[in-house]
Structure formats: structure tokens, C-alpha cells
Steps between C-alpha positions, in 0.01 A plus 500: 500500500550715810260718694522859368465632860725282717696291249383167641477205265217348709236583241164327459293519183154562641285488189490338158592629152137512385433758771809702587862467607461600865795387715556532874826523692494255789746712698359857483147416361535747213298423191602568143448391143802420285502594134760488225631722224694395197871585498532485124646156445374153416635152553409189307493142615471580872320224690319536833678355802456134578330441734265796473460715811211435735182686406521710817841645405510868401398565138492795263339530155699556184429849374501378138294177501349503853635151573614419855785291360746766619815364658837629618804384310826406672640843407212679679306605189129425474361332191158382387546144380184523290601795280872548583467863609763622745333684785555720803296456817288792621284539812155660498224546756751499787319539833 
């Protein structure tokens, strides 16, 4: 995930999924909330990465099942490993 304002990858997840998905860019201090939208495809048998990312890594909810088990595949696509939905990353609440 990159900052929608400056493109930096120095992103900090500043909240928790039970509350919101507020993220902060360490470089330009912009705040934003990532979201996803379905791209129309599904994959089966996709496992989460091992080891799992640290809990402070950027996260976005699956638009279909609301899981945060959304990961980027080697080919750049995003997939929810809980429901298999292929996703596109969106940015909301950019400030």
C-alpha cells in the first residue's frame, strides 16, 4: 500500500479493525482509510502468507466478507484469503 498523496510506502495502521481503518503516512503525515471493491473474479485455495504480516502493517477490509485477510499476490492482484474474492484497493477519507 502506498500513500495516496505522496506515494510513500511508509504507512502506519493507526487504529484497529473493530473501530476503523485509519492509516497515516510517516513521510507526509496524510491520513486515509483504505477500502476495497470486487473486480469480478474469485480464486479458490489461496492461503495467507506465512508468516503473517505484523499487526501494525497496513490493512484493508474485504468488501464482500469484511475480513482483513486481504493480501497481494505475486502478480499484484489483491485477494481475500477468507472468501477468495479478487479486489481492487481504494482510498477514502484522504486528508
